[in-house]
C-alpha positions in Angstrom: 71.9 11.2 -38.7 73.5 8.0 -37.3 77.1 7.6 -36.4 76.9 4.5 -34.3 78.1 1.9 -36.7 81.5 0.4 -36.0 84.3 1.6 -38.2 87.5 -0.1 -39.1 90.7 1.7 -38.1 91.9 3.6 -41.2 95.5 3.5 -42.3 97.8 5.9 -40.4 98.3 9.2 -42.2 101.5 10.0 -43.8 103.2 13.1 -44.9 103.1 16.7 -43.6 99.9 16.3 -41.6 101.2 13.2 -39.9 104.4 14.9 -38.9 102.4 17.9 -37.6 100.3 15.9 -35.2 103.3 14.0 -33.9 105.1 17.2 -33.3 102.0 18.6 -31.5 101.8 15.4 -29.3 105.5 15.4 -28.4 105.7 19.1 -27.5 102.6 19.1 -25.4 103.7 15.9 -23.8 106.4 17.9 -22.0 103.5 18.8 -19.7 103.3 15.1 -18.9 107.1 14.9 -18.3 106.8 17.7 -15.8 103.8 16.1 -14.2 105.8 12.8 -13.7 109.0 14.5 -12.6 107.4 16.8 -10.0 105.2 14.1 -8.5 107.9 11.4 -8.6 110.8 13.5 -7.3 109.4 13.4 -3.8 110.2 9.7 -3.6 114.0 10.2 -3.6 113.9 13.5 -1.9 111.6 12.7 1.0 114.0 10.8 3.3 116.5 13.7 3.2 113.8 16.3 3.5 112.4 14.4 6.5 115.9 14.5 8.1 116.6 18.1 7.4 113.2 19.4 8.5 112.7 16.8 11.3 109.4 15.4 9.9 107.4 12.5 11.3 105.1 10.3 9.2 102.3 12.9 9.3 104.7 15.7 8.1 106.1 13.5 5.3 102.6 12.7 4.1 101.7 16.4 4.1 104.7 17.5 2.1 104.1 14.6 -0.3 100.4 15.3 -0.6 100.6 19.1 -1.1 101.1 18.7 -4.8 98.0 16.6 -4.9 95.9 19.2 -3.1 97.1 21.7 -5.7 96.3 19.3 -8.5 92.7 19.0 -7.2 92.4 22.8 -7.2 94.0 23.0 -10.6 91.6 20.4 -11.9 88.6 22.4 -10.7 89.7 25.4 -12.7 90.9 23.4 -15.7 87.5 23.0 -17.3 86.6 26.7 -17.4 90.1 27.7 -18.5 90.2 25.1 -21.4 86.7 26.0 -22.4 87.0 29.8 -22.3 90.6 30.5 -23.2 91.3 27.4 -25.4 93.1 24.2 -25.0 96.5 25.6 -26.1 96.5 28.6 -23.7 95.6 26.2 -20.8 98.8 24.2 -21.5 100.8 27.4 -21.8 99.6 28.6 -18.4 100.4 25.2 -16.9 104.0 25.6 -18.2 104.4 29.1 -16.5 103.1 27.7 -13.2 105.4 24.7 -13.4 108.4 27.2 -13.7 107.3 29.1 -10.6 106.7 26.0 -8.5 110.0 24.4 -9.4 111.9 27.6 -8.5 110.2 28.0 -5.2 110.6 24.4 -4.3 114.4 24.5 -4.8 114.9 27.5 -2.5 112.4 26.5 0.3 113.7 27.3 3.7 111.3 25.1 5.7 108.7 22.4 5.4 105.8 24.9 5.2 107.4 26.8 2.4 108.2 23.6 0.5 104.6 22.4 1.0 103.3 25.7 -0.4 105.7 25.5 -3.4 104.5 22.0 -4.1 100.9 23.2 -3.9 101.8 25.6 -6.7 103.3 22.8 -8.7 100.0 20.9 -8.1 98.0 23.7 -9.8 100.1 23.1 -12.9 99.8 19.3 -12.7 96.0 19.6 -12.4 95.7 22.0 -15.3 98.2 20.0 -17.6 96.6 16.6 -16.8 93.3 17.9 -18.1 94.4 20.2 -20.9 97.1 18.1 -22.6 95.1 14.9 -23.3 92.1 17.0 -24.2 94.1 19.1 -26.7 95.9 16.1 -28.3 92.6 14.0 -28.5 90.8 16.8 -30.3 93.6 17.3 -32.8 94.6 13.7 -33.6 93.1 11.6 -36.4 91.0 8.6 -35.2 93.5 5.9 -36.3 96.3 7.4 -34.3 94.5 9.0 -31.5 95.2 6.3 -28.9 99.0 6.3 -29.4 99.2 10.1 -29.7 97.3 10.7 -26.5 99.2 8.0 -24.6 102.4 9.9 -25.5 101.3 12.1 -22.6 101.3 9.1 -20.2 104.6 7.9 -21.7 106.1 11.3 -20.9 104.7 11.0 -17.4 106.6 7.8 -16.9 109.7 9.3 -18.4 109.4 12.1 -16.0 109.0 9.7 -13.1 112.1 7.8 -14.3 114.1 11.0 -14.6 113.0 11.8 -11.0 114.1 8.5 -9.8 117.5 8.8 -11.5 117.9 12.3 -10.1 117.1 10.9 -6.6 119.7 8.2 -7.1 122.4 10.3 -8.6 122.0 13.4 -6.6 121.4 11.4 -3.4 120.8 14.0 -0.7 120.8 17.2 -2.8 117.1 17.5 -2.9 117.2 21.2 -3.9 118.8 20.4 -7.2 116.3 17.6 -7.7 113.5 20.1 -7.6 115.3 22.8 -9.5 115.9 20.6 -12.5 112.2 20.8 -13.2 112.7 24.3 -14.6 114.4 22.9 -17.8 111.3 21.1 -19.3 109.0 23.8 -18.1 110.8 26.5 -20.1 110.9 24.1 -23.1 107.1 23.6 -22.9 106.4 27.3 -22.6 108.5 28.0 -25.7 107.2 25.0 -27.7 103.5 25.7 -27.2 103.9 29.2 -28.8 104.3 27.5 -32.2 101.4 25.1 -32.0 97.8 25.6 -33.3 94.6 25.6 -31.3 92.3 22.5 -31.2 90.1 22.6 -34.3 87.1 21.5 -32.2 87.5 24.4 -29.8 87.9 26.7 -32.8 84.8 25.4 -34.5 82.6 26.1 -31.5 84.2 29.5 -30.6 85.6 30.9 -33.8 83.6 29.2 -36.6 84.2 26.6 -39.3 86.8 28.5 -41.2 89.1 28.7 -38.2 88.7 25.0 -37.6 89.3 24.2 -41.3 92.6 26.1 -41.3 94.0 23.9 -38.6 92.5 20.6 -40.0 94.1 21.3 -43.4 97.5 21.7 -41.5 97.2 18.5 -39.5 95.5 16.1 -41.9 97.2 14.3 -44.9 95.0 16.1 -47.5 92.1 18.6 -48.0 89.5 15.8 -48.5 90.3 14.3 -45.1 90.0 17.7 -43.5 86.7 18.5 -45.2 85.2 15.1 -44.2 86.1 15.6 -40.6 84.8 19.1 -40.7 81.4 17.8 -41.9 81.3 15.3 -39.1 82.1 18.0 -36.6 79.4 20.3 -38.0 76.9 17.5 -37.5 77.9 16.9 -33.9 77.8 20.7 -33.1 74.3 20.9 -34.5 73.0 18.3 -32.0 70.8 19.8 -29.2 72.2 19.9 -25.7 73.5 22.3 -23.1 77.2 23.1 -22.5 79.4 22.9 -19.4 78.3 21.4 -16.1 74.6 21.4 -17.0 75.4 19.1 -19.9 76.5 16.4 -17.4 72.9 16.0 -16.2 71.8 14.5 -19.5 70.7 10.9 -19.1 72.3 9.7 -22.3 75.7 10.8 -21.1 75.7 8.7 -17.9 77.4 5.5 -19.4 80.3 7.6 -20.5 80.6 9.4 -17.1 80.4 6.0 -15.3 83.2 4.6 -17.5 85.4 7.6 -17.5 85.2 8.5 -13.9 85.3 4.9 -12.9 88.6 4.4 -14.7 89.9 7.6 -13.1 89.1 6.3 -9.6 90.4 2.8 -10.4 93.7 4.2 -11.7 94.5 5.5 -8.2 92.9 3.2 -5.7 94.5 0.1 -7.3 97.8 1.3 -5.6 100.3 2.3 -8.3 101.0 5.6 -6.7 101.5 4.1 -3.3 104.5 2.3 -4.9 105.7 5.3 -6.9 105.6 7.7 -3.9 106.6 5.4 -1.1 108.7 2.6 -2.6 112.0 3.6 -0.9 110.3 4.1 2.4 108.4 0.8 2.3 111.5 -1.1 1.2 113.7 0.7 3.7 111.3 -0.3 6.5 111.3 -3.8 5.2 115.1 -4.2 5.7 116.5 -3.0 2.3 119.4 -0.6 2.5 118.9 3.0 1.1 121.0 2.3 -2.0 119.2 -1.0 -2.7 115.8 0.6 -2.1 116.6 3.5 -4.4 118.0 1.2 -7.1 114.8 -0.9 -7.0 112.8 2.3 -7.3 114.8 3.2 -10.5 113.8 -0.3 -11.7 110.2 0.6 -11.0 110.6 3.7 -13.2 112.2 1.8 -16.1 109.5 -1.0 -16.1 106.8 1.6 -15.9 108.2 3.5 -18.9 108.7 0.4 -21.0 105.2 -0.9 -20.3 103.6 2.4 -21.2 105.7 2.5 -24.4 104.4 -1.0 -25.2 100.9 0.2 -24.4 101.3 3.1 -26.7 102.0 0.6 -29.5 99.2 -1.7 -28.6 96.4 0.6 -27.7 95.5 1.3 -31.4 96.2 -2.3 -32.4 94.4 -4.5 -29.9 92.3 -1.8 -28.3 91.8 -0.1 -24.9 89.4 -2.6 -23.3 91.4 -5.7 -24.3 94.6 -4.2 -22.9 92.9 -3.6 -19.6 91.3 -7.1 -19.4 94.6 -8.9 -20.4 96.9 -7.1 -17.9 94.8 -6.4 -14.8 94.7 -10.1 -13.6 98.5 -10.0 -13.7 98.5 -7.1 -11.3 96.2 -9.0 -8.9 98.6 -12.0 -9.0 101.7 -9.9 -8.3 100.1 -8.1 -5.3 99.0 -11.5 -3.9 102.6 -12.7 -4.2 103.8 -9.5 -2.3 101.2 -10.1 0.4 102.4 -13.6 0.9 106.1 -12.5 1.0 105.3 -10.2 3.9 102.9 -12.5 5.8 105.3 -13.2 8.7 105.4 -9.5 9.5 109.2 -9.5 9.3 111.4 -8.1 6.6 111.9 -10.8 3.9 115.4 -12.4 4.0 117.7 -13.9 1.4 116.0 -15.0 -1.8 112.6 -13.8 -0.6 113.8 -10.2 -1.1 114.1 -10.9 -4.8 110.5 -12.2 -4.8 109.5 -8.8 -3.4 111.5 -7.0 -6.1 110.0 -9.1 -8.9 106.5 -8.8 -7.4 106.8 -4.9 -7.3 108.1 -4.8 -10.8 105.5 -7.2 -12.1 102.7 -5.2 -10.5 104.1 -2.0 -12.0 104.2 -3.7 -15.4 100.6 -5.0 -15.3 98.9 -2.0 -13.7 101.1 0.7 -15.4 100.7 -1.0 -18.8 96.9 -1.1 -18.6 95.1 1.5 -16.4 97.9 4.1 -16.6 97.9 3.8 -20.4 94.1 4.2 -20.8 93.5 6.7 -18.0 94.2 10.0 -19.8 92.8 8.7 -23.1 89.4 7.5 -21.9 87.8 10.8 -21.0 88.7 12.9 -24.0 87.6 10.0 -26.2 84.3 9.1 -24.6 82.8 12.5 -23.6 80.7 14.5 -26.2 81.9 17.8 -27.6 79.7 20.2 -25.7 80.6 18.6 -22.3 84.1 17.4 -23.1 86.2 20.1 -21.3 84.2 20.1 -18.1 83.7 16.3 -18.1 87.4 15.7 -18.5 88.0 18.2 -15.7 85.6 16.1 -13.5 87.5 12.9 -14.3 90.8 14.7 -13.6 89.5 15.9 -10.3 88.6 12.3 -9.4 92.1 11.2 -10.3 93.7 13.8 -8.0 91.2 13.4 -5.2 91.7 9.7 -4.9 95.5 10.1 -5.5 95.4 12.4 -2.4 93.6 9.8 -0.4 96.2 7.1 -1.4 99.1 9.5 -0.6 97.7 10.4 2.8 96.9 6.9 3.9 99.7 4.6 2.5 102.1 4.9 5.4 99.2 4.8 7.9 97.8 1.7 6.1 101.1 -0.1 6.3 101.3 0.7 10.0 97.7 -0.5 10.6 97.3 -3.5 8.3 101.0 -4.3 7.9 102.7 -4.4 4.5 101.1 -7.8 3.8 97.6 -6.6 4.6 98.1 -3.5 2.5 99.1 -5.5 -0.5 96.2 -7.9 0.0 93.8 -4.9 0.0 95.2 -3.5 -3.2 95.0 -7.0 -4.8 91.3 -7.1 -4.1 90.8 -3.6 -5.5 92.6 -4.6 -8.7 90.3 -7.6 -9.0 87.2 -5.3 -8.7 88.7 -3.0 -11.3 88.9 -5.9 -13.7 85.1 -6.6 -13.2 84.3 -2.9 -13.6 86.1 -2.8 -17.0 84.4 -6.0 -18.1 81.0 -4.6 -17.3 81.2 -0.9 -18.0 84.1 0.1 -20.4 83.4 -0.1 -24.2 86.0 -0.3 -27.0 86.6 3.1 -28.7 89.5 2.0 -31.0 89.3 3.3 -34.5 86.2 5.4 -34.0 86.1 9.2 -34.5 85.0 11.3 -31.6 81.8 12.1 -33.4 81.1 8.3 -33.9 81.5 7.8 -30.2 79.2 10.6 -29.4 76.6 9.2 -31.8 76.7 5.9 -30.0 76.1 7.6 -26.7 73.1 9.4 -28.0 71.7 6.3 -29.6 72.2 4.2 -26.4 74.7 1.7 -27.9 77.8 3.0 -26.1 78.3 0.0 -23.8 77.6 -2.4 -26.7 80.8 -1.2 -28.5 83.3 -4.1 -28.3 
């Protein structure tokens, strides 16, 4: 049975099924909003926390990075949780952990307690960043899968923007900044109770009838549900091991290279260095606190708008083309920033506006490309029997390299200077472009079963 031929994107579904999948994507995307808020809030809170707890650079990096250590641990457990309990329970557990972490962060009495609370938040971030895209990808129709999964990334940027606004408006009240994270966590916990389980998880754990019941609910008609169920039955019948052992299969390697490569590239290209440390970098470069924080809010606005644009484009022009069009712009903007700081002194006068435009341009190009495709690529490219654990491995890579960036950014700027740091990130963005050109295929408009068929047939990288 062959499923490797290219398929044209079908027309978007309308009616009750369409509304159902949108509702599922929006509710579960609250996990992304919490992810963005709890990782981004440290940007505005860190200067005051550093003052209150008398933290040097090393202490600031540890408090910032604690959430990333937790995310790595959460990612390690996310695969087994999503595979054994189900995709929906995994998101529900993440919501409960988000609630606990937000509450303990708000009442932390010292830096160690705050670091521990943010470690707990990281467990939820690691779990949500694996479970939510996986859940939405498995329940969305092929023609709308890109936009629906990217809703998660859009929610992340909205959370980051909300964090920046909280930092700007609440100024030095960092406890309130952390405490506000309780609101979306409660909403996510309540909302998930009304949503169905992934039909693909149900098929493999509860049988075809359980999967059919959900597909009928989320597809425009019974015929569409039955057609998808037939494809799913064919894929499930394919030989192969489940879990970590499945990742050793030779035919799976092109997908692992593409998925894990994109996960790594999304972090080492530097976007989180800007998101976490923009106020600190700008402050050290001569910007006042108010100007630095306002520029950071601008970073959040641009990031949100570009991901919103990417959500619209990803099912129209495709994942690969979006990356190839925007990544060169990221290289150019970082090169401009490197030149602006060449003298080693804080930019003066009009040069400061060049810095602001360069930062916003970089966020637009990198955030509108890698950040858009990041959480979509793995759930799309990995086969059914290995999907949960493979997405967990990609998620682990995201948080491991995010941790490295978080722990080294301030040290890099001290060692290489701001100019040298931006120059390094420009080179890495250029390498990311070459990687996408060579290794990342186009998955727009294909069913998950079509993509798996291409992998098994050895035509995965030929998809353009």
